[in-house]
C-alpha positions, 0 to 999 in steps of 0.5 A, a space after each residue: 345297692 340297685 342290682 344292676 349297678 352291683 353286676 357293673 361293679 363285679 364286671 369291672 372288678 373282674 375285668 370287663 374285657 373278659 365278659 362273654 354274654 350272648 343274651 340281653 343284660 350281660 348274661 350267659 345262655 348255655 342252650 344258644 351254644 348247645 345243640 341238645 336241649 337243656 333240662 333245668 337251669 343254663 342261663 347264668 348271670 355273669 360269665 367271664 373267659 381268659 382264653 390264654 389262661 383257659 380259665 372261666 369265671 361263673 358268677 351267679 349273683 342272689 339279693 341273698 344266696 342260701 348256700 345249701 340251695 343255690 350251689 346247686 343251681 351254680 354247679 349245674 352250670 359248672 356241669 355245663 362249662 364242663 360238657 361244652 368246655 372240657 379244657 377249661 379250668 373253673 372259679 365258680 362264685 355265688 354273690 350277693 346283690 344286697 351286700 358283698 357276701 360272696 362263696 368262691 369255689 375253685 374247680 381243676 381236677 378237684 373241687 376246693 371251697 376257698 376263704 374269700 370274702 372279696 371279689 377278685 380280679 381275673 389275674 388273681 384268679 389266673 394265680 389260683 391256678 399257678 403251681 404253689 411254692 415249687 414251679 414244676 413237677 420236676 421240681 416236686 419229684 425232686 423234692 420227694 426225692 429229698 424226702 427220701 433221704 430225709 426218710 433214708 436218714 431217719 431209719 425208715 426203711 424202704 419199703 415203709 417209705 410210701 405208706 409213712 408219707 401217705 399217712 402223715 400226708 393224710 393226717 396233715 391235710 386233716 390238721 394234724 397238731 404235731 409242734 412240740 409233742 412227742 413221737 408218742 403224742 403224734 402217733 395218737 394223733 395220726 390214729 385218732 385221724 385215722 379211726 374218724 375218717 374210717 367210721 363208716 368204711 367197709 373192711 374198717 378194722 382192716 383198714 386200721 390194721 393196715 395203717 397203724 400197726 404196720 406204719 404207725 406202731 411199726 418199730 421204725 415210726 415209734 423209734 423216731 426221735 421228736 426232733 426227727 419226726 418234726 422235720 419230716 412233718 415240717 417237710 411233708 406239710 410245706 413243700 408237698 402236701 401244697 401240691 396234693 390238690 393242684 388243678 394240673 394232672 401233674 398233682 392228680 396222684 401224688 402218692 403214685 409219684 412217691 411210688 415212682 421216686 421211691 422205687 428208684 431206690 429199693 432193689 425190687 424182688 417184686 416183679 409185680 409192682 408195675 404202678 400205672 403212671 397217671 397220665 396213662 390212667 387218665 388217657 385210658 379213662 378217656 377211652 373208657 368213656 366215663 360219665 355220671 353214672 360209671 361203675 368202676 371196679 378196679 380188682 387189683 387196685 394197687 395205690 389207687 391210681 385207676 380208682 382216683 382218676 375214675 373218681 376225679 373224672 365222675 364227680 366233674 359230670 356231677 351237679 349237686 353233693 348229693 350226686 357227688 356223695 353217691 359216686 362216692 358211696 355207691 359207684 368207686 370199688 377196688 380190691 387189693 391182695 397186698 397188704 401194704 399196699 392195700 392200706 396206700 390205697 386206702 390213704 389215696 382214695 382218702 387223700 383225693 375226696 374219700 370214695 375209700 368205702 369199698 376198697 376191700 382187702 383180699 384176693 379178687 377170686 375170693 371176692 368173686 360174688 361180691 363182684 358181681 354185686 357191684 353192678 360195674 359196668 367199667 373194670 379198669 386194671 392193671 393186674 400181676 404180671 408174675 403172680 405167685 400159686 398163692 394168688 390164684 385159685 388152686 385149680 389154676 395154679 395146677 395148670 401151671 406145671 413147672 412154672 413158679 408164676 402166672 404163665 397167663 401174665 394176668 391174662 387169667 385175672 382178666 378173663 375171670 373179672 369179665 365173666 363176673 361184671 359180664 357187660 360194660 367195659 374193661 380196660 387192662 394194662 397187660 404185657 405184650 406177650 398177652 399180645 403176641 402169643 397166640 397158643 398155651 394157656 394165653 392162646 386159649 383165654 384170648 380165644 375164649 374172650 373172644 367168643 364172649 366179648 369184643 376186642 375194641 382196642 389195643 394201645 402199645 404203650 412205651 417201653 419204658 413207661 414203669 421206669 423206674 420200676 418194673 420193666 414190663 412193656 406193656 399194652 391196653 386192651 380194651 373190651 366191650 364185655 358181653 358182645 361176641 367179637 364179630 366175625 369181620 369187626 376191625 380192631 383198632 391198634 395205636 402204636 402209642 409208644 411215644 408220648 412224650 415223657 423223658 427219662 430224669 435221674 432220680 425223678 422217673 419219666 418227666 413231660 419235660 417238653 410238656 408235650 403231654 396235652 397234645 399227645 393225648 389229644 392226638 391219640 384219643 381222637 385218633 382212636 375215637 375217630 378209628 382212623 389209620 395213620 402210617 406209623 402211629 395206627 391201623 384198623 384190623 380184623 383179627 382172631 385169637 390165633 393173631 397178633 393183637 399189636 399194632 407192630 404187626 400189622 401198622 404201615 410205617 411212615 419212613 418219611 419220617 425216619 432218621 438214622 438216629 431213630 433208626 438206632 434208637 429203634 434197633 435198641 428199643 427192639 432188642 430191649 423188648 426181645 430180652 423183655 419179653 423172652 425173646 432171647 
């Protein structure tokens, strides 16, 4: 078959109406649409684009391709596609012209090698990005609620459920065989999977202890009857697992959804469990300005939401397998104090493509030298808001007076980490008390932070952001580390209370009306352009003796207010006063 006619057949198969060519022979040049000079490959053989589905199909043809060699060339085009068309999802294909052999990758939030042996139509490739088995996020969360009831019926206690489900997910994803096996045999299979996955991991013994002793070897899991175990694994396998690698952000961090749903049923005594919602972590990563050389640290990483999100975004910038391997091994760092949550963070990172190698167990205050040695240039964190004296240095705890919990509401953690990292960016979720209060320990730390770092932005987030978990009202503070705050510098303040998510009984906060994509775009563009918009944002020069929140300086947009809005805001304000100890 001639080279030209082979390409024509490919065009006809995918769909001629989707072919986008801007140079001769039906090829596509990224250089032609890029203002900057591109070094390396930029001329793709065939590019197809479906505007409605925002899907690009990239085909690089070879007489006989070599996967190891030619994949790097293909993925250089994938990287250019991401850079120039960041909203597009991608099917990347190596195709022989001498025969029908192909190699196909699906690239959404994750890279997934497919088993396709034949070229398909654009409509078929669009189907690859449609949710499988369940059509929307609400349905996924409802299935998680069903799973929660099944776990209850099988005697798995609430505090163990998230970790148990995450461990099962990980083993099933790696091909766990369980049909016809006893509980003891299933557990042995899971242990073997975990040991192999963690063979090159730092703190391997601690991770195995967290995943095995605390979960698989617990009396509740060992006490499962085989029939009940099979039903649980079947449900996870067929109703949960297909969404782990979903291309939409809703499937980006499934374990966080488990936390959100399971927390609904737990009478929580630990006020520190304010797990970061996925869409908020995604927005914060955008604000952080992540790129392929970003080295990320989360010193209070919890379930690993920030690390998963950051790793995914960095990997999208990589062109070669070597670069991707380096990211997972050398650019993702985390610390978690709570043993059970530490195990979950390990599981979470493994499920989403490893990156667990540098997750440490312990207190960030005991690992200060290690933090400095990571050479991180981005810190993303959501510290405990009510840390106990056992979680902080004794010298700091001795300043608390009669208080039994951290009077700085986590701000002390921020100062400690900033002093160790010293350069780059730091974005942190903190209670609004940290933004509003100007005296005491909080005021002292805020003054110290401004003496050494620049307060770039503060975003006031939704009041019920952590629902159904912690009730804290949070904001995000963004600092440029190592640059003292200039006297007349105007910090950006965003009143980002309305994210479009709505509460749903049993499933948490859900983007029911699909508003988030547009909302996030507006939030980000407003911040990036540092716009002042009544009711949304303001830029203001501040000191440590002033409030750090948009509410204090922003002009109200009265034209959009209705009586319903007024009543709702009064209720929100009342809730805010109670939650921030103003009553």
